[in-house]
N, C-alpha and C positions, 0 to 999 in steps of 0.2 A: 885218347886214340881209340877209335872204334875197333871192335873185334871183327876181323875179316871173316871168321867162321860163323858169326851170329847170323841167324835167319833174318830175311828182310821183313817178313810179316810177323805181327804180334797177334796172338789170340788170347782174349781174356776169358777166364772162367769166373763169372760173377755169380755170387750167392746172394739170394734175397732172404733176409730173416723172415721166419713165419709171421711175426707180428706186423710186418710191413706189406705182406702179400695183398691184402685187401685194398691198400692205398688209403689216401686221405682225401675226401671231397674238398674242392676249392672252387669258389665262384669267379675269382679273378686273380691275376698276378700283378705284382708291382716289381719293376726292374730298376735297379740303380747300381752304381759302381763306386769303388774306391780306387786309389792308384794301383792296388795289387790284385783286386778281384771284382767280379761281377756278382751281384746278389739278386736272387729271385725270391721274393716273398710270395707264397701262395696264401690267399686270404679267403675267409668265409665270413658272410655277414652274421651278426649275432641276433639282431632284432629287425622287425620291419622298419623301414625309414620313417622318420618323424620330422615335422616342420619346426624349425627353431627361428625365433626372431632375434636378430642382432640389435645392440643398443641404438644403431642408426635407423632402425625400422625395417631394414632389409630382411626378407624371409628366405631362409635357405633350407634345403632338405638335408637332414643329417642322417648318416648311416653309420651305425656302430659295427665294427668289423674286427676280426682277430686273425693274426698270422697263424696258420696251422703248420707251416713248414717254411724254413729258410734254407736256401741252398746257395753256397758260395762256390764259384768256379774261377779258375785262373783265366786271364784275358785270352790266352792262346786257345782255350777250349770254346770260346764264344762262337767262333767261326764254324767249328764242328757241330755245335749245338744248333746253330741257325741252319746249317746244311741238313742235319738230321730232321729237324722240324719241318722244313720245306719238303723233303722226301716223304715223310709220313703224312703230311697234309695232302700231298698229291695222290698218294695211295688211298687215303680215306675218301677224297673227292671222287676217285675212280670207282670205288666200291659203293658209295652212298649218293653220288650225284653232287654236282657243285652246289655250294651253299652261297647265299647272298652275303656280301660283306657289308656290315653296317658301320 
């Protein structure tokens, strides 16, 4: 049973540890899910791409990469994250001009 005297709004006081303040550079992200969570792997390349030849003669470009941060969030939070990303992207485009989508 909900507390009738509880305020409707919630305000978080979020602390950022000093060692995380600078952030971690990432060149791309990979998104996947399990039945109970969505996972975002932020990835950075380790070396320049190289060309590899498979046994069937097909040549492929191979990129060595490393996950620098893995974030797990519950499915309920994915909608809030998508909304926040959209809002921040709109604000960024307003400040910097629209960027082409590739």
